[in-house]
C-alpha positions as CSV (number, residue, x, y, z in Angstrom):
1,M,0.0,0.0,0.0
2,S,1.4,3.4,-0.9
3,I,1.2,6.2,1.6
4,D,-0.5,8.1,-1.2
5,N,-3.2,5.4,-1.5
6,L,-4.2,5.0,2.0
7,N,-7.8,4.1,2.4
8,R,-9.8,7.3,2.8
9,P,-13.1,7.7,4.7
10,Q,-16.1,6.3,2.8
11,V,-18.8,8.8,2.2
12,A,-22.2,7.3,2.3
13,E,-24.0,10.6,1.5
14,L,-22.7,14.0,0.8
15,G,-21.5,15.4,4.2
16,K,-21.8,12.1,6.1
17,I,-18.9,9.9,7.1
18,D,-19.3,6.1,7.0
19,L,-18.2,5.5,10.6
20,K,-17.7,1.7,10.0
21,A,-15.4,2.2,7.0
22,T,-13.6,5.1,8.6
23,A,-12.9,3.1,11.9
24,G,-12.0,-0.1,10.1
25,N,-9.7,1.5,7.5
26,G,-8.0,3.7,10.1
27,L,-7.1,0.7,12.2
28,K,-6.0,-1.3,9.3
29,N,-3.8,1.5,8.0
30,A,-2.2,2.0,11.4
31,C,-1.5,-1.7,11.9
32,N,-0.1,-1.9,8.5
33,L,2.4,1.0,9.0
34,I,3.6,-0.4,12.3
35,R,3.9,-3.8,10.8
36,Q,6.2,-2.3,8.1
37,D,8.1,-0.4,10.6
38,L,8.8,-3.5,12.7
39,Q,9.8,-5.5,9.6
40,A,12.3,-2.8,8.7
41,L,14.0,-2.7,12.1
42,P,17.1,-5.1,12.7
43,E,16.7,-7.8,15.3
44,D,19.0,-6.1,17.8
45,A,16.8,-3.0,18.0
46,F,14.0,-4.8,19.7
47,D,15.8,-4.9,23.0
48,Q,18.1,-1.9,22.6
49,S,17.7,1.1,25.1
50,F,19.4,4.3,23.9
51,G,21.2,5.9,26.8
52,G,20.0,3.3,29.2
53,S,16.7,4.9,29.9
54,S,14.7,4.9,26.7
55,R,12.0,2.4,26.0
56,T,12.9,-0.3,23.6
57,V,11.0,-1.3,20.5
58,A,9.7,-4.3,22.4
59,D,8.4,-2.0,25.2
60,L,6.6,0.2,22.8
61,V,4.9,-2.6,20.9
62,Y,4.0,-4.3,24.1
63,E,2.2,-1.2,25.3
64,V,0.4,-0.9,21.9
65,I,-0.8,-4.5,22.3
66,L,-1.9,-3.8,25.9
67,V,-3.9,-0.7,24.8
68,N,-5.5,-2.5,21.8
69,D,-6.5,-5.5,23.9
70,H,-7.7,-3.3,26.7
71,V,-9.9,-1.1,24.5
72,G,-11.1,-4.2,22.5
73,L,-12.3,-5.7,25.7
74,V,-14.3,-2.5,26.6
75,I,-15.6,-2.1,23.0
76,R,-16.9,-5.7,23.3
77,G,-18.5,-5.1,26.6
78,E,-16.1,-7.5,28.4
79,E,-14.4,-6.8,31.7
80,P,-11.0,-5.1,31.0
81,F,-7.9,-6.2,32.9
82,D,-6.4,-3.9,35.5
83,W,-4.1,-1.4,33.8
84,P,-0.5,-1.9,35.1
85,D,0.3,1.3,37.0
86,D,4.1,0.9,37.4
87,G,5.1,3.8,35.2
88,W,6.2,3.3,31.7
89,I,5.1,-0.2,30.2
90,K,8.0,-2.6,30.0
91,A,7.9,-5.8,27.9
92,P,8.4,-9.0,29.7
93,D,11.6,-10.9,29.2
94,D,10.1,-13.4,26.8
95,F,8.8,-10.6,24.5
96,R,12.0,-9.0,23.3
97,T,12.8,-10.6,20.0
98,K,11.7,-9.5,16.6
99,D,9.8,-12.7,15.8
100,V,7.9,-12.7,19.1
101,V,7.0,-9.0,18.8
102,L,5.8,-9.3,15.2
103,K,3.7,-12.4,16.2
104,G,2.2,-10.7,19.2
105,F,1.5,-7.5,17.2
106,E,-0.1,-9.5,14.4
107,K,-2.4,-11.4,16.9
108,S,-3.5,-8.2,18.6
109,S,-4.1,-6.4,15.4
110,E,-6.2,-9.3,13.9
111,K,-8.3,-9.3,17.0
112,I,-9.0,-5.6,17.3
113,I,-9.8,-5.4,13.5
114,A,-12.1,-8.3,13.8
115,T,-13.8,-6.6,16.8
116,V,-14.4,-3.4,14.9
117,E,-15.4,-5.3,11.6
118,A,-18.1,-7.1,13.6
119,L,-19.8,-3.9,14.9
120,S,-22.6,-2.1,13.3
121,T,-22.7,1.6,12.7
122,E,-25.2,1.8,15.5
123,E,-22.8,0.0,17.8
124,L,-20.0,2.2,16.8
125,E,-22.2,5.2,17.8
126,G,-23.0,3.6,21.3
127,T,-21.2,4.6,24.3
128,V,-19.0,2.7,26.7
129,Q,-17.5,3.6,30.0
130,T,-13.9,4.4,30.0
131,E,-11.4,5.7,32.5
132,H,-12.2,9.2,31.0
133,G,-15.9,8.9,31.2
134,L,-18.5,7.9,28.4
135,R,-17.0,7.6,24.9
136,T,-18.5,6.2,21.7
137,R,-16.9,3.0,20.4
138,F,-16.0,5.1,17.3
139,Q,-14.0,7.5,19.5
140,R,-12.2,4.5,21.1
141,C,-11.3,3.4,17.6
142,Q,-10.0,6.8,16.8
143,F,-8.0,6.6,20.0
144,I,-6.3,3.3,19.2
145,T,-5.5,4.5,15.6
146,L,-4.0,7.7,17.0
147,H,-2.0,5.7,19.6
148,M,-0.5,3.3,16.9
149,W,0.4,6.4,14.7
150,Y,2.1,8.0,17.7
151,H,4.2,4.9,18.4
152,S,4.9,4.5,14.7
153,G,6.7,7.8,14.8
154,Q,8.7,6.6,17.6
155,L,9.7,3.5,15.7
156,N,10.7,5.7,12.7
157,F,12.9,7.8,15.1
158,I,14.6,4.7,16.4
159,Q,15.3,3.7,12.8
160,T,17.1,6.9,12.3
161,L,19.2,6.5,15.6
162,L,20.2,3.2,14.0
163,G,21.4,4.9,10.9
164,D,18.4,4.0,8.7
165,D,16.8,7.1,7.1
166,G,14.9,5.0,4.5
167,W,11.3,5.2,3.9
168,H,9.7,1.8,4.6
169,W,6.0,2.3,4.1
170,K,4.7,0.8,0.8
């Protein structure tokens, strides 16, 4: 997928946005970009901390997975797990290789995309209780998408720190 050809919001009628297509395409695009970012990074980057205090690629992706899974539970009306309140999220020791991180991200991505694809427009417009009050399911999808784009930027910055200034999105 070319960055110039990202899926655009589908317009059902002039002036109306198709929430289902917008939510689904936004998530798919964000997942695709992170997947490409991860594939472009070398193996040793996944457990490398710059300066000893920065988060690793594994840490960043582990957080993305936790957020996607947590929000997915809320969107589906299931009981979310307690959020770890220990400061910055750190990946466990068994989640620090490129292969494990990619597989974990793929599994989480497939689950959140399937969750959103199963929702009707009316369900996307429906509200759920979050830590910040009532939000629509569509707003939660927007949050997940924004969160992934944010971390994609961090992954791209890490690429440059490793001497790779190439553009890896297709």
